[in-house]
C-alpha positions as CSV (number, residue, x, y, z in Angstrom):
1,X,60.0,-76.6,-100.7
2,X,60.3,-79.4,-98.1
3,X,62.7,-77.8,-96.2
4,X,60.3,-74.8,-95.8
5,X,57.5,-76.6,-94.7
6,X,59.1,-78.5,-92.2
7,X,60.6,-75.2,-90.8
8,X,57.1,-74.0,-90.7
9,X,56.1,-77.0,-89.2
10,X,58.5,-77.0,-86.4
11,X,57.9,-73.2,-85.9
12,X,54.6,-74.1,-85.7
13,X,55.3,-76.3,-83.2
14,X,57.7,-74.3,-81.3
15,X,55.2,-71.6,-81.2
16,X,52.1,-74.2,-80.0
17,X,54.9,-75.4,-77.5
18,X,55.8,-72.0,-76.4
19,X,52.3,-70.9,-75.9
20,X,51.4,-73.9,-73.8
21,X,54.2,-72.9,-71.6
22,X,53.3,-69.3,-71.1
23,X,51.7,-68.5,-67.9
24,X,47.7,-68.0,-67.5
25,X,47.1,-64.6,-67.5
26,X,44.6,-63.5,-64.6
27,X,42.0,-61.1,-65.2
28,X,43.3,-58.0,-63.4
29,X,42.1,-54.5,-63.4
30,X,44.0,-52.0,-65.3
31,X,46.3,-50.0,-63.4
32,X,44.5,-46.8,-63.6
33,X,41.4,-48.6,-61.8
34,X,44.0,-50.0,-59.4
35,X,45.0,-46.4,-58.6
36,X,41.9,-45.2,-58.3
37,X,40.8,-47.6,-55.6
38,X,44.2,-47.2,-53.8
39,X,43.3,-43.3,-53.9
40,X,40.0,-44.2,-53.1
41,X,41.0,-46.1,-50.1
42,X,43.4,-43.7,-49.1
43,X,41.1,-40.9,-49.5
44,X,38.3,-43.0,-47.7
45,X,40.7,-43.5,-44.9
46,X,41.6,-40.0,-44.7
47,X,37.7,-39.1,-44.9
48,X,37.2,-41.4,-41.8
49,X,40.2,-39.8,-40.1
50,X,38.7,-36.7,-40.8
51,X,35.3,-37.4,-39.7
52,X,36.1,-38.9,-36.6
53,X,36.1,-35.9,-34.8
54,X,32.4,-34.4,-34.3
55,X,31.7,-31.6,-36.7
56,X,30.4,-28.7,-34.4
57,X,28.6,-25.9,-36.0
58,X,29.8,-22.7,-35.6
59,X,27.2,-21.3,-33.4
60,X,27.8,-24.1,-31.2
61,X,31.4,-23.5,-31.4
62,X,30.7,-19.8,-30.4
63,X,28.6,-20.8,-27.3
64,X,31.1,-23.2,-26.0
65,X,33.6,-20.6,-26.4
66,X,31.6,-18.2,-24.4
67,X,30.7,-20.7,-21.7
68,X,34.3,-21.9,-21.3
69,X,35.5,-18.1,-21.0
70,X,32.9,-17.4,-18.7
71,X,33.9,-20.4,-16.6
72,X,37.3,-19.3,-16.6
73,X,36.6,-16.1,-15.6
74,X,34.6,-17.0,-12.5
75,X,37.5,-19.5,-11.5
76,X,39.9,-16.3,-12.1
77,X,37.3,-14.1,-9.5
78,X,37.2,-16.9,-6.9
79,X,41.0,-17.1,-7.3
80,X,41.3,-13.2,-6.6
81,X,38.5,-13.3,-4.2
82,X,40.3,-15.9,-1.9
83,X,43.6,-13.9,-2.4
84,X,42.2,-10.6,-1.4
85,X,40.8,-12.2,1.6
86,X,44.0,-14.1,2.5
87,X,45.9,-10.9,2.2
88,X,43.2,-9.1,4.3
89,X,43.8,-11.6,7.0
90,X,47.4,-11.2,6.9
91,X,46.9,-7.4,7.0
92,X,44.7,-7.8,9.9
93,X,46.3,-11.0,11.4
94,X,47.6,-8.3,14.0
95,X,44.1,-6.9,14.3
96,X,42.6,-10.1,14.6
97,X,45.2,-11.0,17.5
98,X,44.5,-7.5,19.6
99,X,40.8,-8.0,19.1
100,X,41.0,-11.8,20.6
101,X,43.2,-10.4,23.7
102,X,40.5,-7.9,23.9
103,X,37.7,-10.2,24.0
104,X,39.5,-12.2,26.8
105,X,39.9,-9.0,28.9
106,X,36.5,-8.1,28.6
107,X,35.3,-11.5,29.5
108,X,37.5,-11.6,32.5
109,X,36.3,-8.0,33.3
110,X,32.8,-9.0,33.3
111,X,33.3,-12.0,35.6
112,X,34.9,-9.4,38.0
113,X,32.1,-7.0,37.8
114,X,29.7,-9.6,38.2
115,X,31.5,-11.2,41.3
116,X,31.5,-7.4,42.9
117,X,27.7,-7.2,42.0
118,X,27.2,-10.3,43.9
119,X,28.8,-8.9,46.9
120,X,27.8,-5.4,47.0
121,X,24.8,-6.1,48.5
122,X,26.4,-7.8,51.6
123,X,29.0,-4.7,51.8
124,X,26.1,-2.2,51.5
125,X,24.3,-3.9,53.9
126,X,27.1,-4.3,56.6
127,X,27.5,-0.6,58.6
128,X,29.9,0.4,61.3
129,X,29.4,3.0,63.7
130,X,32.0,6.1,63.6
131,X,33.6,6.7,66.8
132,X,33.9,10.5,66.5
133,X,30.3,11.5,64.5
134,X,28.8,8.4,66.0
135,X,26.9,7.8,63.1
136,X,26.1,4.2,61.4
137,X,28.5,4.6,58.0
138,X,28.7,2.0,55.5
139,X,31.9,-0.3,55.3
140,X,33.5,1.6,52.3
141,X,34.3,4.6,54.6
142,X,36.6,2.3,56.8
143,X,37.8,0.5,53.5
144,X,41.7,0.8,54.1
145,X,44.2,2.5,56.0
146,X,46.1,5.3,54.9
147,X,49.5,4.8,56.1
148,X,51.5,1.4,56.2
149,X,53.0,2.9,59.6
150,X,49.6,2.9,61.1
151,X,49.5,0.2,64.1
152,X,45.7,-0.3,64.0
153,X,44.2,-3.4,62.7
154,X,41.0,-2.0,62.1
155,X,39.7,1.3,61.4
156,X,37.0,3.2,63.6
157,X,37.0,6.4,62.0
158,X,35.1,7.4,59.0
159,X,37.1,9.1,56.0
160,X,34.5,12.3,56.2
161,X,35.7,12.9,59.8
162,X,39.4,12.1,58.9
163,X,39.0,14.6,56.3
164,X,37.4,17.2,58.3
165,X,40.3,16.7,60.9
166,X,43.1,17.6,58.4
167,X,41.0,20.2,56.7
168,X,40.6,22.1,60.2
169,X,44.4,21.9,61.0
170,X,45.5,23.2,57.6
171,X,43.1,26.2,57.6
172,X,43.8,27.4,61.1
173,X,47.2,26.3,61.9
174,X,49.3,28.8,59.9
175,X,52.7,27.8,61.2
176,X,51.8,24.2,61.2
177,X,54.2,21.5,61.2
178,X,53.4,18.6,59.1
179,X,55.0,16.0,61.6
180,X,51.9,16.8,64.1
181,X,49.5,15.7,62.1
182,X,48.7,11.9,63.5
183,X,46.3,8.8,62.5
184,X,43.1,9.9,64.6
185,X,42.7,6.1,65.6
186,X,43.0,5.4,69.2
187,X,46.6,3.9,70.3
188,X,48.1,5.0,66.9
189,X,50.8,7.2,66.6
190,X,51.8,6.9,62.8
191,X,52.6,10.2,60.8
192,X,50.7,11.6,58.1
193,X,53.2,12.9,55.5
194,X,52.4,14.9,52.2
195,X,51.5,11.9,50.0
196,X,49.1,10.8,52.9
197,X,47.6,13.9,53.4
198,X,47.3,14.9,49.6
199,X,45.5,11.5,49.2
200,X,43.0,12.5,51.9
201,X,42.4,15.9,50.4
202,X,41.8,14.4,47.1
203,X,38.6,12.5,48.4
204,X,36.5,15.4,48.4
205,X,38.4,17.1,45.4
206,X,39.2,20.2,47.1
207,X,41.7,21.6,44.9
208,X,41.7,25.0,46.9
209,X,42.8,23.4,50.1
210,X,45.5,21.3,48.3
211,X,47.1,24.2,46.7
212,X,47.1,26.0,50.3
213,X,48.7,22.7,52.0
214,X,51.3,22.8,48.8
215,X,52.4,26.5,49.2
216,X,52.8,25.9,53.0
217,X,54.9,22.8,52.6
218,X,57.2,24.8,50.1
219,X,57.3,27.9,52.1
220,X,58.5,25.5,55.1
221,X,61.2,24.0,52.8
222,X,62.5,27.2,51.7
223,X,62.9,28.8,55.2
224,X,65.1,25.9,56.2
225,X,67.5,27.0,53.5
226,X,69.9,29.7,54.9
227,X,70.8,31.3,51.9
228,X,67.1,31.9,51.1
229,X,65.9,35.7,51.8
230,X,61.9,36.5,51.6
231,X,61.1,39.7,51.0
232,X,60.6,42.4,53.2
233,X,57.4,43.4,52.3
234,X,54.6,41.4,54.0
235,X,52.4,40.9,51.4
236,X,54.7,39.9,48.6
237,X,55.4,36.5,49.3
238,X,58.6,36.0,47.2
239,X,61.8,35.7,48.1
240,X,65.4,34.6,46.4
241,X,68.2,32.4,47.4
242,X,71.7,34.3,47.7
243,X,74.9,33.0,46.9
């Protein structure tokens, strides 16, 4: 009995000793509550992360998308129009260079015409007396020499008198030699050849006289050819070259 009591006492003492050695438990929440708080925190974080972006209603989204599309369409349209304009400029670049040259030429021509208009009244007022018809003719009638072989420095016979003289020679002298048509100016021995006579005839636009003169020149050249024979009939006027 005594042993049992001692054992019980020792056991009780040990228990008491052990109880004194046990760590003091803190009031902790249960794991389920801790998990809930953790999940609550995580969900709250997720919610805050989700709710950090502005929530836009569907109607607003549609209007914003339509606005962005319209802006994009405008930008595309502007870019396409700019591209078309650049292509037109490329295609018309040559047209723009030609137009610039034409404009410069037109400006130069306008300047020349204006200068001529300023000088025209002086020329019209200046007259000269013709030594053949004894009429006062404008200076335009004595403008230039007909041939480079002319020896006179200034003309004294008007264009009309020179034309009438050559017309008379071509109409009345059938067997005329062109070397006999000389310049009418005094002390000038230059000869009027085919080109000079043709130019003088063209001043009055006398086509019949020019055709007659041309035919006369061809006949004279054909007569110089020994192998060429004219038709015996006088009114025929044709011939052939015999080889």
